[in-house]
C-alpha positions in Angstrom: 146.0 113.6 93.9 145.4 109.8 94.5 143.2 110.6 97.2 140.9 112.6 94.7 141.1 110.0 92.3 139.6 107.5 95.0 137.2 110.0 96.1 136.0 110.1 92.4 135.9 106.4 91.6 133.9 105.7 94.8 131.3 108.7 94.1 130.5 106.9 90.7 126.7 106.8 90.8 126.4 104.0 88.1 129.5 101.8 89.7 127.4 101.7 93.0 124.0 100.9 91.7 125.1 97.9 89.1 128.2 96.8 90.7 128.0 93.3 92.9 128.8 93.8 96.8 131.5 91.4 97.9 131.6 92.7 101.5 130.0 90.3 104.4 126.4 91.2 105.3 126.4 94.4 107.6 125.3 94.3 111.0 125.9 92.1 114.1 123.4 90.1 115.4 121.5 92.1 118.2 119.8 89.3 120.5 116.5 90.4 121.9 116.0 90.9 125.5 115.4 87.8 127.4 111.7 87.3 128.9 111.0 87.4 132.5 108.5 85.0 132.6 106.9 82.1 130.8 104.5 82.9 128.0 104.4 86.8 128.2 106.7 87.0 125.3 106.1 84.6 122.2 106.9 84.5 118.7 104.8 83.0 115.9 104.6 82.0 112.1 103.2 79.7 109.9 104.2 76.6 107.8 102.3 76.6 104.3 102.2 74.5 101.5 101.6 71.3 103.1 99.6 68.5 101.3 96.0 68.2 102.1 95.5 66.0 105.3 92.1 66.2 106.9 91.5 69.5 105.1 94.3 71.4 106.6 97.3 72.4 104.8 98.9 75.0 107.3 100.7 74.7 110.6 100.3 77.9 113.0 103.5 78.0 115.1 103.3 79.3 118.2 106.8 79.5 120.6 107.0 80.8 124.2 110.7 82.6 123.7 111.7 82.1 127.4 111.2 78.2 127.7 110.9 77.4 124.0 108.0 75.4 124.5 105.6 75.4 121.1 102.4 74.5 120.1 101.7 73.4 116.9 98.0 74.0 115.6 96.6 72.8 112.1 94.9 75.3 110.0 93.1 75.1 106.5 93.9 77.5 103.7 92.9 80.4 102.8 93.1 81.5 106.6 92.5 85.0 108.2 93.0 87.1 110.7 89.9 86.1 112.5 90.3 82.6 112.1 93.7 82.7 113.2 92.9 84.3 116.4 90.1 81.9 117.4 92.9 79.3 116.9 95.2 81.3 119.0 92.5 81.8 122.0 91.8 77.9 121.4 95.5 76.6 121.4 97.4 79.5 123.5 95.2 81.9 125.5 93.1 79.5 127.3 96.3 77.5 128.5 98.6 80.5 129.3 96.5 83.9 128.8 97.4 86.8 126.6 101.3 87.3 126.0 102.8 90.7 126.8 104.3 90.7 123.4 104.5 88.8 119.7 107.4 88.8 117.6 106.1 87.8 114.2 107.0 88.4 110.4 104.7 91.0 108.4 102.5 88.4 107.3 99.2 90.0 105.9 97.4 88.4 108.8 99.6 90.0 111.6 99.2 93.5 109.5 95.6 93.4 109.5 93.5 96.0 111.2 91.4 93.0 112.9 94.7 91.5 114.4 96.2 94.7 115.8 92.8 95.8 117.4 92.4 92.6 119.1 95.8 92.5 120.6 95.8 96.4 121.2 92.7 95.7 123.2 94.6 92.8 125.4 97.6 95.1 125.8 99.8 93.2 123.7 102.6 94.7 122.0 103.5 93.3 118.1 106.9 93.4 117.3 107.3 93.0 113.5 110.6 92.2 111.4 111.8 95.1 109.3 110.9 94.3 105.5 112.7 91.5 104.0 114.5 90.6 106.9 112.8 87.3 108.7 115.8 86.5 110.7 114.1 88.8 113.6 111.7 85.9 114.1 114.6 83.6 113.5 113.5 81.4 116.9 110.2 80.5 115.0 112.1 79.8 112.0 114.1 77.5 113.4 111.4 75.8 115.0 109.6 75.5 111.7 112.7 73.9 110.1 112.6 71.2 113.1 108.8 70.7 112.7 109.2 70.3 108.9 111.7 67.5 109.4 110.2 65.8 112.0 106.9 65.8 109.8 109.2 64.7 106.8 110.8 62.0 109.1 107.3 60.7 110.5 105.2 61.1 107.3 107.7 61.0 104.2 106.0 57.6 102.7 102.2 58.9 103.4 102.6 62.5 103.0 98.9 63.4 103.5 98.7 61.7 107.0 101.2 64.2 108.5 98.0 65.5 110.4 97.8 62.3 112.4 101.5 62.6 113.2 101.3 66.1 114.4 100.6 65.7 118.2 103.6 63.2 118.4 105.9 65.9 116.5 104.9 68.3 119.2 105.5 66.0 122.0 109.2 65.2 120.5 110.2 68.9 119.9 108.9 70.0 123.8 110.5 66.8 125.4 113.9 67.0 123.6 117.0 68.6 125.1 117.9 72.3 124.0 121.4 73.5 124.3 120.1 77.0 124.8 118.2 76.4 127.9 120.3 73.3 128.8 117.0 71.3 129.3 113.9 70.5 127.7 111.0 72.9 127.0 108.6 70.8 128.7 111.1 70.8 131.9 111.5 74.5 131.6 107.7 75.2 131.4 106.5 72.6 134.0 109.6 72.4 136.6 109.9 68.5 136.1 111.1 66.2 133.4 109.1 65.1 131.0 106.8 61.5 131.5 109.0 58.7 130.2 107.7 57.3 126.7 107.6 53.6 126.9 109.3 51.8 124.1 107.1 48.9 122.8 108.3 45.9 122.0 106.7 44.6 119.0 104.5 41.3 119.7 103.7 42.5 123.3 100.0 43.4 122.3 97.7 40.2 120.9 95.5 43.0 119.5 97.0 43.6 115.6 96.1 47.3 115.4 98.0 48.3 118.7 100.8 46.1 117.9 101.0 47.8 114.2 100.4 51.3 115.5 103.0 51.4 118.2 105.6 49.8 116.2 105.0 52.3 113.9 105.4 55.0 116.6 108.6 53.7 118.0 110.0 53.2 114.4 109.4 56.8 113.4 110.6 58.3 116.9 113.9 56.2 116.3 114.5 57.7 112.9 113.7 61.0 114.1 116.3 61.0 116.6 118.9 59.5 114.5 118.2 62.6 111.9 118.1 65.0 114.5 121.4 64.2 116.5 123.6 66.3 114.6 121.2 69.4 114.9 122.7 72.2 116.8 121.2 75.5 117.5 122.6 78.6 115.5 124.6 81.1 118.2 125.2 84.5 118.0 129.1 83.8 117.8 128.8 81.9 114.9 126.3 84.2 113.1 128.9 87.2 113.6 131.9 85.3 111.9 130.1 85.8 108.9 129.3 89.3 109.4 130.9 92.7 109.6 130.1 95.8 111.6 128.7 99.0 110.0 126.7 101.8 111.3 124.8 104.5 109.9 123.4 108.0 111.3 120.5 110.0 110.3 121.3 111.9 107.7 123.3 109.5 106.1 122.5 108.4 102.1 122.4 104.7 101.3 121.6 102.6 98.6 118.8 99.8 98.9 118.7 96.2 97.7 115.2 95.5 97.3 113.9 91.9 97.8 117.0 90.1 98.2 115.5 86.7 97.3 114.3 87.6 93.8 116.3 90.2 92.1 113.5 91.4 90.1 114.2 94.5 87.8 112.3 97.4 87.2 110.5 95.9 84.5 111.3 92.2 84.8 113.3 91.9 81.9 114.7 88.7 80.4 118.4 89.7 81.2 118.1 89.5 84.9 122.0 89.4 85.2 122.5 93.1 83.9 119.6 94.4 86.3 120.6 97.2 88.5 121.7 95.6 92.1 120.7 98.4 94.2 118.1 101.4 94.1 118.5 104.6 95.7 120.0 106.6 97.1 117.6 107.4 100.0 118.3 109.5 102.9 117.8 107.6 106.5 115.4 109.7 108.5 115.2 107.6 111.9 117.7 105.0 113.5 115.3 102.3 115.0 118.6 100.7 116.5 121.8 99.5 115.3 120.8 97.2 112.4 117.3 98.6 111.3 116.9 101.9 109.8 113.9 104.0 108.3 114.4 105.3 104.8 112.6 108.2 103.0 111.0 106.0 100.2 109.2 107.9 97.1 106.2 109.0 97.4 103.4 106.3 96.4 105.7 103.4 97.7 103.5 100.7 99.3 106.5 98.8 101.5 107.4 98.9 104.9 109.9 101.9 105.0 112.3 100.2 107.9 114.9 98.1 106.8 117.8 95.9 108.1 121.4 97.0 107.7 122.3 94.1 105.6 119.9 95.6 102.8 121.6 99.0 102.9 125.1 100.1 101.0 126.6 103.7 102.0 126.0 106.0 98.9 129.2 107.9 98.2 129.1 111.5 97.0 126.7 114.4 96.6 123.1 112.8 97.1 121.1 115.7 95.6 122.9 115.3 92.0 120.9 111.9 91.5 117.1 111.3 91.2 115.9 108.3 92.3 114.7 106.1 89.6 113.4 103.0 91.9 109.6 102.7 91.2 107.0 102.1 94.0 107.1 98.6 95.3 104.3 96.1 96.1 103.3 95.0 99.8 105.0 91.6 98.6 108.2 93.2 98.0 108.3 93.2 94.1 109.2 96.3 92.3 105.9 97.5 91.3 105.4 97.0 87.2 103.2 100.2 85.9 103.2 100.9 81.9 103.6 104.4 80.8 102.5 104.4 77.0 102.9 102.1 74.1 105.6 103.1 71.6 105.1 100.7 68.8 103.3 97.4 68.0 105.0 94.3 65.5 104.2 90.9 64.6 106.6 88.5 65.5 107.2 84.7 65.0 107.4 82.3 68.2 106.6 78.5 68.2 105.9 78.8 64.5 103.0 81.0 64.9 102.5 84.7 64.8 102.2 86.8 67.6 101.6 90.5 68.0 103.8 92.4 70.5 104.0 95.8 71.7 106.8 98.2 72.5 105.9 99.4 76.4 107.5 102.2 78.0 107.7 102.0 81.9 106.8 104.3 84.8 110.1 105.4 86.5 112.5 103.7 83.8 114.6 105.4 81.3 113.1 105.5 77.7 115.9 103.2 76.4 114.6 100.5 79.0 111.4 100.3 77.0 110.8 96.6 76.2 108.5 94.4 73.7 105.8 92.3 75.7 103.0 89.9 73.9 99.6 90.1 74.4 99.8 87.0 76.4 102.4 88.4 78.7 100.5 91.8 79.1 97.2 90.2 80.0 98.9 88.2 83.0 101.4 90.5 84.2 100.6 94.2 83.0 97.7 96.6 82.9 98.2 97.0 79.2 95.9 94.7 77.1 96.7 94.6 73.2 93.3 93.5 72.9 91.9 97.0 73.2 91.9 99.0 70.0 94.6 101.2 69.0 92.2 104.1 69.0 91.2 103.5 72.7 94.7 103.5 73.7 95.2 107.1 71.9 92.6 108.2 73.8 94.0 106.8 77.2 97.0 108.9 76.4 99.1 105.4 76.0 99.6 105.6 72.4 102.6 107.8 71.1 102.0 109.0 67.7 
């Protein structure tokens, strides 16, 4: 009897979708194969949001997965697949040739047809992370953090001068000892220790500009060395200590946690704490590897169907009794907000003034979850605008009488 009660409680559909998961993230780390030759297998990413410096606001980071040697290339925003490819040729290909494989996240540049066609012609395999699991490109993510820290140390007093410090950041990174490879990236690539950077003694030069320039350089490098003294590479054993081992099979049904960084509800309600935590269930149609699975998502979903196991939770109970209420998701990972019809209108007082609101019923959402939205909100985030007459809404089928 106890087993029957336990099974019944575990198979409660509402509980599985709404209750928080207190388990450690699923899926032990799956280290990528070690490359055989230098600059054959690389990873890449972008650092965005930097203050304008010489017209540049982005750094394109490319790392050799074997030697850990990195190139940092400044870009302007907005960048395109064509401009990034041109910079890649100038900064990487002309020195090392085309790589055999590239590991990256699912940035729109890397998903573009231009980018994929260019590297298909070069016989380069593009290995992209699964949806919402950028840890696949963890190496470049770590290099990004180091580079940001370098630039912060170099240019924290003059943030808009970071472009002038970027070459020094590249030199420092590539000549710094890495625990993972037991040497510096420079030595791993060129087979010899990096040349010694002669420390400048203040006042040695009779030229004031040289004295100030070299003095500032050494001061920045010393501060950088102090700040990075305790930095360690993340290792598999340390990561696995906070994870649990779980594996699914084709045909299993699972619940999906959409967008782990911003738990957006179906219609972006004001009370996010009461929003469902998981969506589904969805059937597993393909096991890519022990920690990545392809799901049978609803028709119309504009999202990559392969997810890391840490975003999945085993569904208990008969899946055929449940109809998925998860709406299509956008390419950015937010749940798509699609209004179905206007149920009512009202005037309410906000901030000392009258505001017209409409009661919107959303697609793929239960009718009782209809919500009131103001005209300003609807114009910014939704497809319904209350500036249109109700007669037009009736003709379009958006007004329920």
